[in-house]
C-alpha positions in Angstrom: 113.8 98.9 114.1 117.6 99.1 113.5 119.0 97.9 110.3 120.5 94.7 112.2 116.8 93.8 113.4 115.6 94.3 109.6 118.4 92.2 108.5 117.7 89.5 111.4 113.9 89.1 110.0 114.5 88.6 106.5 117.1 89.1 103.8 117.2 92.3 102.0 116.4 92.3 98.2 119.7 92.9 96.2 122.0 91.5 99.0 123.6 88.4 98.6 126.7 86.5 100.0 129.3 88.8 97.7 128.0 91.6 99.0 129.0 90.8 102.5 132.4 92.3 102.1 130.6 95.4 101.1 129.4 96.1 104.6 126.1 93.9 104.7 125.3 92.9 108.8 126.8 89.9 109.9 123.5 88.9 110.8 122.7 87.3 107.4 125.4 84.6 108.3 123.4 84.3 111.5 120.1 84.1 109.6 121.3 82.0 106.9 124.0 79.6 108.4 124.7 77.9 105.5 126.8 81.0 104.5 128.9 80.9 107.4 129.2 77.0 107.0 130.1 77.1 103.3 133.0 80.0 104.3 134.4 77.6 106.7 134.7 74.6 104.1 136.0 77.0 101.6 138.6 78.7 104.1 139.6 74.9 104.8 139.9 74.1 101.3 142.3 76.8 100.6 144.3 76.0 103.7 144.7 72.8 102.4 145.9 73.9 99.1 148.1 76.6 100.6 149.7 73.7 102.6 149.9 71.5 99.3 151.4 73.9 97.6 154.0 74.5 100.4 154.7 70.8 100.3 155.5 71.0 96.8 157.9 73.9 96.9 159.7 72.0 99.7 159.9 68.8 97.7 161.1 70.5 94.8 163.8 72.2 96.9 164.5 69.0 98.5 164.7 67.4 94.9 167.3 70.0 93.7 169.6 70.0 96.6 169.8 66.0 96.0 170.4 66.3 92.4 173.2 69.0 93.2 174.7 66.6 96.2 174.5 63.7 93.9 176.4 65.4 91.2 179.0 66.8 93.8 179.6 63.0 95.1 180.4 61.6 91.4 182.7 64.6 90.9 184.5 63.9 94.1 184.6 60.0 93.3 186.1 60.9 90.2 188.8 62.8 91.8 189.6 60.3 94.2 190.0 57.9 91.7 192.3 60.4 89.4 194.2 60.8 92.9 194.9 56.8 93.5 196.1 56.6 89.6 198.6 59.4 90.6 199.5 57.9 93.8 199.9 54.5 92.3 202.0 55.9 89.5 204.2 57.7 91.9 204.8 54.6 93.8 205.2 52.1 90.9 208.3 54.9 89.9 209.5 54.8 93.4 209.4 51.2 93.7 207.0 50.8 96.4 203.9 48.8 96.9 200.7 50.5 96.3 198.1 47.8 97.5 199.8 47.9 100.9 198.7 51.5 101.3 195.1 51.6 100.6 193.9 48.1 101.3 
């Protein structure tokens, strides 16, 4: 009898699911199908967890970019107000009408 025949008939003593990584025959998983089912569920759960972590990272990056863009827009608006004030003062000194240009 080969080792696979022995494993297919009964689960050897001292061998369990954690020993499969150490070279235990894959026929154990076919004999005890719940090992493979549990492994599938575990892999699916790990994949879902990885996807959730990736989504969190992407959301964090998007949030950081959004905050940065908001700050840039606020600074730009402030600069525009300052420039309008400078232009308004310039036109007042020149005697022109500022409202005609910007409205």
